[in-house]
N, C-alpha and C positions, 0 to 999 in steps of 0.2 A: 504493500500500500504506500501511496505517496505521503511524504511528511507535510505536504502543503494541502490546505483545505480545498475541496472541490466545490463546484457550484451547488451540488446537493448538500455536501458538507456534513460532518459529524456534529451533533449538538454541542453548543458551547458549554463549558464548565460553569455551573451556577456560581454566582457571586453575591446576589442580593440576599440579605438576611431580614426576615420579619421580626426576629428577636436578635438583638446584637450579641447575646451571649451564647447563641446556638449556631450550628453550622449553617451555611447557605441553604436556602430553600431548594428543594429538588435533589439535593445530594444523596439523601437517604433512598429516594426512589431509584436513582441510578445504581447505587450499591445493591439494592434488593433485586433489580432486574438483571444486572450483570456486573459483578465486582471487578471485571477486567473488560474494558470497552474502549472504543475510539471516541475522542472528544476534540473539540476545537478550543484553543487557548487564546489568551490575550493577543499574542503575536499574530494570530490568524492562521497559525499552523495546526495541523492535526497531529496527535500522538496518542499513545495508549494511556488511559486513566485507570489507576488501580485504587479501589476504594474499600475493599474488604480487609478486615484485620489480618487474617492469616495470609492473604495474598500480598499485602503490603510487607509483612515480615519476610515472606519468602523472597521478594525482590531485593529487599535491603540486605539480606544475608547472602545473596547469590553473587559470586565474583564474575558471573557472565554479564552483569550490568555495571557499566563504568560510570564514574562521575564526570568524565570528560565529554560533556554533551556538545553537539555542534550548533545548537540553536537555543537561545533563551526563550522559553515558551511563555513566560509570565510578564514580559515587558512588551511594550507596543512595537518597538523596532526589531525585536528578536535577535539583537546583536549580543554575542558572547564576548565580553571584554577579555583582555589578555589575562590568563590565569597566573597567579604567583607560582613560584617554584617550590623547592624543598622547604619543609616546615609549615606549609600552609594547611595541611590536613584535609580541609573540606574539598579540595580539588585534586586530590591524589588518589591513585589506585595502588594496590600492592605491586611490587614489594616496597616501593619508596614510602608509601603510607604506613605500612607495618613498622618499618624501621624508625621513621620519624615519630610516630605515635609512641613507640617504646621509649624514645629519648624524653619526650615531653611528659609521659604518664608518671614518671618518677617524681615529678614536681606536683602532681595532683592526687596523691594518695589520700585515703580517708583520714589517716592520722594527721597529715599536714593540714588538710582542710578543717578538721575539728579544732586544731590548734589556733585557727583564725577566729574562733567564736568570740573571744573577749574583744578583739578589735572591731569585729562587725557589730557587736552589741554597743560598743562605744559610739560608733558612727551613727547607728540608728537612734540612740538616745540623744546625741547632740542635735540631730536634725529635728527630732520631735520637740526638744527644748526650744529650738528656734521657731518652730511653728506655733508653739504655745505662747511664746513671747510676742509674736507678730499678731496673734488673734485672728479669728475667722471673719469672713471666709478666706480660704487660700486655695490656690491651684496645687493640689496634692502631687501632680506629676512634676511640676517645676520645683516645688519645695522639698519633695521627698523621693518619689519613685525614680526620677532620673539621677539625682546626685548621689543617692546612697550606693547603688551598685557601681557607679562611676568611681566613687571613693574607694570602695572595696577592691575592685580590680586594679585601680591605679596604684593603690598601696602595694598590692601583690607584685606589680611590675615595676614599681619605683618611678611612676610618672610624676614629675614635679607638680606641686600644688598649682603653680601659676599657669600650667599648661592644660589643666583638666577641663576647664570650660571649653577650650578650643577642641579638645578631644571629643567632648559630648556633641559639639556642633558637627564635627566630621562624621561621627557615628550615625547621626540622624540623616545626614546628606547621603551617605552610602547605602542606607536602607530603603531609599525611595524607589518605587517601581514606575512612577509616573513622570520621570524626567528623562532627558535625552542622554545618550552615552557620554557626551562631552562633560556634562555636569557630574556624572558619577566618576569619570576619570579624573576630573579636577579635584574632587574630594579625596580620591586615592592618592594623588600627588601630594596633597597637603598631609595626609597620613604618613606617606613615605618620608617626607621631610622631618616630621616630628619623631618618627621611629629611628631614623638614621642618627639624629642628634642624641636620642636617648641611648642607643647602643654604644655610641662613641663615649658618652659620659660614663656608662657602666664599665666599659673596658678600661678607662683611665682611673676610675674610682669605684670599684665594686662595692656593693652594699648588700643588705639582707633582703634581696628581692629575686624574682624568678629569672630575670635576664642575667643577673650576676651568677646565679646558680647554674644556668645553662652554659655560660661562658667557661665555667670551671669544671663542668661535668665530664666524665669519661666518654670519649668520642672515638671509638676504634675505627669508624668509617671515615672520619675526617669531614663530616658534612656540616658541622656547626660553624658556619662562617657568618659574616655580617648579614648577608641576604637571608640565611636561614633564621637568624635571630629576629630580623625585621618581619619576615613572613609569619613566623610563629606568634610573635607578640601582636602583630596587627590582626590576625585571624581571631586570636583568643580575646584580645581587648574589645574588639567590636562585638563579637558574638556574645561574650559574657555580659557586657554592659547592656546591650539593647534587649536581649531576651529577658533578663531579670527585671529590667525597668518596666517592660511591657507587662510582665506577670504581676508585679507589685501594683501598678496602676489599675489594670483590668481586674485583678483579683479583689482589690479593695472595692471597686465599683460593684462587682458581683455580690460580695458579702453584704454590702450596704443595701443592695437591692433585694436580698433574701434575708429579712430580719429573723426568721425562724432558725436558719442555719447559723447566723451570727450569734444568736442567743445561746445556742448549743456550745459554741466555742467559748463564749464568755463564761458560761456556767462550768465548763470542764476544759481548762487550758491544756490538759493532756491530749486533747483531740487535735492539737495543732499539726502533728505529723500526718495524720489521716487527712486533715483539711487541705494541707499542701498537695498531697497526692491527688485528691479529687479535683482541686483547682487546676493542676497540671493537665489531668485528663480532660476535664470539661472545657477548658479554654484552649488547649493545644494551639498555641499562637503561631505556629508555622502554617499560616493559612493557605499557602499555595502548594505545599507538599515538596517532596524532594525529587529532583530530576535525575534520570539515568538514561543510558543508551546501551542497547544490546551489542555485545562484542561478537556474538555468534547467534545463529538461529536457535530459538528457545521455544519449546512447547510448554505453555504455562497457562493455568486457569482456563483450560479448554480452548485456548486460541494459540496460533503460531505467531510469535513475535520474531520478525526477520532481523538479521544482523544490520545494524545501523539505524534501526527504528528507536525513537525515544519513548520513554515511559515516565509517567509522573505518579509517584506514590503519595496519595492524599492522606496524610497521617491524621488529619482532623476527622475525616470521614471514618477512618479505621477505628479511632478511639470512641466513636459513637455506634459502632457495629453491635447490634444486639446479640450477635453470636459470641462477642467478646465480653460484654457486660450487660447485665439485666437492666431494663428500663433506663437506657443511656441518657435520655433527656432530663432525667431527674437528678438535680444537684443535691448530693447527700454526703456531708462530711463524716457521717458515721459509717459510710460504705467501707467494706474491707478493701484496702488498697489493691488495685489490679495492675498488672504489668503493661501500663499504657505506653504509647509511643511518642510522648511529648519530647523526649530526648533522643528520638531516633531509635535505631536498632542495628545490630550487626557491627561490622568493622568501623563504621562512622558514627556510632553512638557517641553522644556528647561527652567529651573528656572532662568537662567541668561540671557535670551534673551534681556531684556531691556538694560543691561550693554553692550552686544555685539552691539546692534543697536547704542547706544551712541558712543561707540568707533569708529565704522565704519563711522558714520556721521562726527565725528571730523576729522578722518584721511582723508577721501576723500573730506571734506570741506576745509582742510588746505593744503594738499599735492600739489595740482595743482595751488594754489595761490602762494605758495613759489617757486615752480619749474614749471613755465608755459611752458617751453620748454622740460620738461622731456620726454625721449623716451627710447625705448629698445636699449640696446647696442648689442644685438644678436637677430637674427630672432626667431620668435616663434617656428619654426621647430627645433631649436637647444636647446630649454629649456628642462630641465629634470623635468617631472611631477611626482607627488607622487602616482603612481599606486601601490606602495608597502606599503602604509600606510592606516590606518583606514579612515582618512580624506584626501580628494583630495586637491592638491595644487601644488606649485612648490618648488623644493628643493633649487634652486637658481634663482635669477632674476637680471641679470646684466642690470643696467640702467645708463644713462648719461644725460647731459643737455647742 
């Protein structure tokens, strides 16, 4: 089949949401009818759309599907910008991905991430102090959801305080899907300049940060050069900041919109771990899914996917598959945690997922203790949701108490 849409055309991937906290309308019907089907994407191109939970997992763990896709399906121009090299993880296949991930994983162990708890708690408390001193209403995204994960990941990588606002601006610019390639590349150039300076500073004066640790780590393959450090830092800085910021903002909006569930969390703080897992499943902010391309002919899900054809694994649809979780549209923080796909699956599962979980647990375990009467200052229908970004969330979240 052609990768370009025909006059008859495959149906477009649904995007409109009647409820901003639920998947796009019509996605469940597509999954029910055929969990592996042809669809037309924003670029106007056709590709395979995978929406079933088991089918998505199967693609993400199959080395026959590469991350080096020829077309960007979710942007209007369909242009794939130049991919970074070694250390970038998201755009690498084995064996380079396996080797580079092994080098980086040593710095993201559960023990090391748990050791960050006191610093994360301090950052959360300081920002809540500032919000309380300012008085409501405040934009929770600007005052808390964006700066907290930015501070956490910037501390981990040793980003100077005076450069952190610039880093936040770059991260937002790089996550847009409604801008031309030149704007995205310009943001990438700004990030490259910031990272080059940071790497040179750490080489001259190592500190207690991840870049310094990588500079001094055992590297038998000799791959950790300046470009490796810049690619690794850039990928992890952007991904860790934007994803967690989106989850904090959107998760807060959802909890404030579901007072029965928020009451359960207030009454029993031990539910925070469960609450975080249900928020991750229910909101699955990677709203467009993960793109792959078949490196060989594959018989899969009752269809034949030819070598060179692209596949999109719609993880949001998968996390709402009733074959995976009972009554998926019911948000329930007492639900037994299920193996959701919010962090991906297989070789490319998020390397920083433990850090994200710890941040979210501390945020939602602290926020509603400090502000027990926190409420939305505008109705949900007035909020601006991030339909124009790679990761779903809210652009602003006015709250008061």
